[in-house]
Every structure is written in structure tokens, then in C-alpha cells.
C-alpha positions as CSV (number, residue, x, y, z in Angstrom):
1,M,95.5,109.5,192.3
2,P,95.9,111.1,189.5
3,S,98.7,113.6,189.1
4,Y,99.3,116.7,186.8
5,A,102.6,119.1,186.6
6,I,102.2,122.6,186.0
7,L,105.3,124.9,184.6
8,G,104.6,128.4,185.5
9,A,102.5,127.6,188.4
10,T,103.2,131.5,189.3
11,G,102.1,133.4,186.1
12,Q,98.2,134.0,184.7
13,I,98.0,131.1,183.1
14,G,99.8,128.5,185.6
15,G,98.1,130.0,188.3
16,N,94.6,129.6,186.7
17,I,95.4,125.8,186.1
18,L,96.5,125.6,190.0
19,T,93.0,127.3,190.8
20,V,91.3,125.1,188.1
21,L,93.3,121.6,189.3
22,L,92.3,122.2,193.4
23,A,88.7,122.4,192.9
24,K,88.8,119.5,191.2
25,Q,86.0,116.3,193.0
26,P,87.9,113.7,193.9
27,P,91.3,115.9,194.3
28,V,94.2,115.2,192.0
29,E,97.8,115.3,193.0
30,I,99.7,118.4,192.0
31,H,103.1,119.2,191.3
32,C,104.4,122.7,190.8
33,F,107.5,123.7,188.9
34,V,108.7,127.2,190.1
35,R,111.5,129.4,190.5
36,T,110.4,131.4,193.2
37,K,108.6,128.7,196.0
38,A,107.6,132.2,198.2
39,K,105.9,134.0,195.0
40,L,104.0,130.8,195.1
41,L,103.3,130.7,198.2
42,K,101.9,134.4,198.4
43,A,99.6,133.7,196.0
44,H,98.1,130.6,197.2
45,P,98.7,130.8,201.1
46,D,96.7,127.4,201.2
47,L,99.5,125.5,199.9
48,A,101.5,125.9,202.5
49,S,99.1,122.7,204.8
50,A,97.8,121.0,201.0
51,S,98.6,117.3,201.3
52,N,97.5,117.0,197.9
53,V,100.2,120.0,196.0
54,T,104.2,119.3,195.8
55,I,106.6,122.6,195.0
56,Y,109.9,122.1,193.4
57,E,111.9,125.3,193.3
58,A,114.7,125.5,190.7
59,G,115.5,127.0,187.9
60,L,114.2,125.3,183.7
61,D,118.0,124.3,183.8
62,D,118.2,121.7,186.7
63,T,117.1,119.1,184.8
64,A,117.0,116.2,187.5
65,A,114.6,118.8,189.4
66,L,112.2,118.6,186.4
67,A,112.2,115.3,185.4
68,Q,111.1,114.3,189.2
69,C,108.6,116.5,189.0
70,I,107.1,115.6,186.3
71,K,107.5,111.6,186.8
72,D,105.4,109.1,186.6
73,T,102.3,112.9,186.0
74,R,99.3,112.3,183.6
75,A,100.3,115.4,182.0
76,V,102.0,118.4,181.7
77,F,101.1,121.9,181.7
78,L,103.5,124.3,179.8
79,T,102.2,127.5,180.2
80,A,105.5,129.6,179.6
81,A,105.1,132.4,177.2
82,A,106.4,135.9,177.3
83,S,103.6,139.1,178.6
84,E,105.3,141.5,176.1
85,N,106.9,142.2,172.9
86,V,110.2,141.6,173.4
87,P,112.8,141.9,171.2
88,G,114.5,138.4,171.0
89,C,112.3,136.8,173.9
90,E,113.0,132.7,174.0
91,V,110.8,131.9,177.3
92,A,108.8,129.3,175.1
93,Q,111.7,127.7,173.8
94,Q,113.8,128.2,176.7
95,Q,110.9,125.8,178.0
96,T,110.7,123.6,175.6
97,R,114.6,122.6,175.5
98,A,113.9,121.8,179.3
99,I,111.2,119.7,179.6
100,I,112.3,117.2,176.4
101,A,116.0,117.6,178.3
102,A,113.7,116.2,181.5
103,L,111.4,113.7,179.7
104,K,115.3,112.4,178.3
105,N,116.6,112.1,182.0
106,L,114.0,109.9,182.8
107,L,114.0,107.0,180.1
108,P,116.4,104.9,180.6
109,S,119.7,104.1,179.5
110,S,120.4,101.2,177.0
111,Q,122.2,99.3,179.7
112,A,119.5,99.2,182.1
113,N,117.3,96.5,182.7
114,E,114.4,99.3,183.1
115,K,110.8,99.7,182.0
116,A,110.1,102.6,180.0
117,P,108.5,104.5,182.1
118,A,105.2,106.3,180.7
119,I,105.7,109.2,178.9
120,P,103.3,112.2,180.2
121,K,100.8,114.0,177.6
122,L,102.4,117.8,177.4
123,V,99.4,120.7,177.1
124,V,101.2,123.6,175.4
125,I,99.7,127.5,175.5
126,S,100.2,128.9,172.0
127,S,98.2,131.3,169.6
128,A,95.8,131.3,167.5
129,S,97.5,134.2,165.8
130,V,100.6,131.1,165.1
131,T,98.4,128.9,163.1
132,P,96.3,131.5,160.9
133,R,93.7,128.8,159.8
134,L,92.3,129.0,163.0
135,F,91.3,132.5,162.7
136,G,88.7,131.2,160.3
137,A,86.1,134.1,159.8
138,S,86.4,135.4,162.9
139,A,88.5,138.8,161.6
140,P,89.5,140.0,158.9
141,W,92.9,139.5,157.3
142,I,94.0,143.2,158.1
143,M,93.6,142.8,161.5
144,Q,95.3,139.0,162.2
145,R,98.2,140.5,160.1
146,M,98.3,143.9,162.5
147,V,98.2,141.3,165.7
148,H,100.4,139.7,164.8
149,L,103.3,142.2,163.8
150,A,101.7,143.7,167.6
151,F,103.1,140.5,169.2
152,Y,105.8,139.5,166.3
153,H,108.2,138.5,169.4
154,I,106.3,136.1,171.0
155,Y,104.6,134.5,168.5
156,T,108.0,133.5,166.8
157,D,109.2,132.2,170.4
158,L,105.8,130.2,170.1
159,E,106.4,129.7,166.5
160,K,110.5,128.2,167.3
161,A,109.4,126.2,170.9
162,E,106.2,124.5,168.6
163,A,108.6,123.6,165.9
164,V,111.4,121.9,168.6
165,M,109.1,120.1,170.5
166,R,106.9,119.1,166.9
167,A,110.4,117.2,165.9
168,E,110.3,115.0,169.0
169,S,106.5,114.0,168.2
170,H,107.7,110.5,167.4
171,W,107.7,109.9,171.5
172,I,106.8,112.8,173.3
173,P,102.2,113.3,173.2
174,Q,101.2,117.3,172.3
175,V,98.6,119.4,172.0
176,Y,98.5,122.9,170.9
177,V,95.9,125.0,173.1
178,K,95.5,128.3,170.7
179,P,93.6,130.9,172.0
180,G,92.9,134.4,170.3
181,G,92.8,137.1,172.4
182,L,93.2,136.9,176.6
183,T,90.8,138.7,179.3
184,H,91.1,139.0,183.1
185,D,87.9,138.2,184.1
186,A,85.2,135.4,185.5
187,A,84.5,132.6,184.3
188,H,82.2,132.2,181.2
189,G,82.4,129.1,180.6
190,H,84.7,127.4,177.9
191,V,84.4,124.9,174.8
192,L,87.2,123.2,172.8
193,A,86.6,124.3,169.1
194,S,89.3,124.1,166.0
195,E,87.8,127.4,164.8
196,L,88.0,130.8,166.9
197,K,84.6,132.8,167.0
198,P,85.4,137.1,167.6
199,G,85.8,137.8,171.4
200,F,88.2,137.6,174.5
201,L,88.4,134.3,176.5
202,S,89.1,135.0,180.4
203,F,92.2,133.0,181.5
204,V,89.8,130.6,183.7
205,D,88.7,129.8,180.8
206,L,91.3,129.1,179.8
207,A,92.8,126.9,182.6
208,G,89.5,125.1,182.0
209,A,90.1,124.3,178.6
210,M,93.6,123.2,179.1
211,V,92.3,121.0,182.3
212,E,89.6,119.8,180.2
213,V,92.0,118.5,177.5
214,A,95.1,117.1,180.0
215,G,91.8,115.2,181.6
216,D,90.4,113.1,178.2
217,D,92.3,110.3,177.9
218,G,90.2,109.3,174.3
219,G,92.3,107.0,171.9
220,V,91.8,107.1,167.9
221,E,89.9,104.4,166.9
222,G,92.1,101.8,165.2
223,V,95.8,102.9,166.2
224,E,96.4,101.1,169.2
225,G,98.0,103.4,171.8
226,K,97.8,106.3,170.1
227,W,96.3,109.7,171.9
228,R,93.3,111.6,170.0
229,W,94.6,114.7,170.9
230,D,98.3,113.9,170.1
231,G,99.4,117.0,167.7
232,V,95.9,118.3,167.4
233,D,96.3,122.1,167.2
234,V,93.3,123.4,169.3
235,T,91.8,126.9,170.3
236,V,89.0,127.5,172.6
237,N,85.9,129.6,172.6
238,P,84.3,131.3,175.5
239,A,80.9,129.1,176.5
240,R,78.6,133.0,176.9
241,E,79.0,136.1,175.1
242,G,79.7,139.3,177.3
243,T,83.9,138.6,178.0
244,R,85.0,142.0,178.9
245,V,87.7,143.2,176.7
246,E,91.2,144.4,178.2
247,P,91.3,149.0,178.2
248,W,94.5,148.5,177.9
249,L,94.4,147.6,174.0
250,P,94.5,150.4,172.1
251,Y,97.5,151.4,173.8
252,I,99.7,147.8,173.9
253,V,99.1,147.0,170.2
254,P,101.0,150.6,168.6
255,K,103.5,149.6,171.8
256,G,104.1,146.2,170.5
257,L,104.4,147.7,166.8
258,L,107.4,149.7,167.9
259,W,109.7,146.8,169.2
260,T,109.1,144.8,166.0
261,F,109.5,147.6,163.9
262,A,112.1,149.3,166.2
263,P,113.8,146.7,168.3
264,W,116.8,148.2,168.9
265,L,114.5,151.5,170.6
266,Y,113.8,148.5,173.8
267,P,116.7,149.0,175.2
268,Y,116.2,152.8,176.0
269,L,112.5,152.8,175.8
270,G,111.5,149.5,177.3
271,S,111.8,150.5,181.0
272,W,110.4,153.9,180.4
273,L,107.0,152.9,178.9
274,P,104.8,151.3,181.0
């Protein structure tokens, strides 16, 4: 039975990936790494009796627990990213450092007469805004720039995390899934692409795309052992039009710009503004 690990299964992206994996037939083995097991069970009560799901309750600083969670898995979903433009956020960087440490923990010592385990593929959430070429002609430059500034601290965290992870690309297979705007909506289907189209993508369609990439074991012709998605930036478009736009968008952009240009105000106003 193929197995997958999810880091951040209680979040929007991780929770939807969990839902997609639970629906797969034949079933797959799922490892969920969470800080609070009770929170996960509250969102997914059926997990308490699911024989194909193992829950690891620990913090990212528990390298041994994280290593056990990802051991012998086919792929690991790295879904952590800040949801608000908080100055100095390092959510993605912390996750990246933790997973690298856990993977190193799985490697046999130089003295041990052990066969090195297969390193699972890492399917990493990011954003098209950190790779402008993915936008293509989907948005004017000024709009791209405004969005990047409105979520500057989030994107800086993602960029730094990606730089750290790519430095380990010689031994860790990794792919970066970089959608545009995300929204809470029903599934419209998804299409993996190299260029973003105008419009929003639902969280559940993003999850479907990440699971598709993780399940694709295709190689590169003429390169033995090379995963075809390794090192690739891939974006995702909805398969059908009609995905709704979040009503809070006109509010969240000015709020994000405030934290970008006046980060010193966040300690005073961050808890006051919804």
C-alpha cells in the first residue's frame, strides 16, 4: 500500500490533501504530523477508527518523531505557510529546516552496515508570486507587484525556505506547487500547468493537484533514477471557470500593504484588526 505523509494536516491545504487521500481507491496509507491530535480529530472524526491513518503528535523540533512519520513514505506534503502577512514570519523556513533534519536522521551512519533508505519526494506548497514567469500574461505587472507587496512577508518566507531546500537538491527530490489566488469553494477540477491563467483556485483543487504530482513516478528519458517533477515549478489552473472570488479580498490587500510598509505597527494593531 503506497504511503504518504502530510505536514500540517490541520491547515486548509493539508486538511484538503488529507480529504483527497482518504477518498483514494484502493486506499493508501496516510501519516499525519500535527501539533494537536485533538484538533485534527475534531475536523476529521472518522480518523479515530481509520486503519490506514497514523497520527504523529509532536512539534517540528521533535526530529525523531518527524523522521518516523516520513520513513518509508512515497511522498511528503509540506503545506505550512503563513496565512497572514506577519512581519518576520518564518513558518515555511521552520518546516524546511525540520524536514531536512528529519531526512538526515533517516540516513545510516558512516559506521553502520545499512542500506540507505529511499528518500521520499517532497511536494512543497509555494506561490506563483515568488516565480513571476509563471504569471505569463494572466495579470498586468502592476497587479502582480501589488499582490507581492500585500503578502511580502509570506512570500519572503517562502523564497528563503525554497533557497534552503534547493541547496539540498542533490539528494532530496522536490517539486514546488505554485498556485495563484486561493479560495474556499467547491471542486472545479484542476490542470497542472507552466503558466497561470486569470482567476482563483479552490483549496480542494489545489490538494488534488498536489496529490496528482506526488503519485506520478514518471522519470526523465535518458536519466536513470531522475523523477520527472524533480526541481520543477508547477502552477495549477481550475479545469472550469466560475471559481468564486473571496469577498474579503478588497480588505486583505490594504491590510497586507500596511504590514509591509509599516511593520512596526503590527505589534500594536495586529491583534485589533480582524
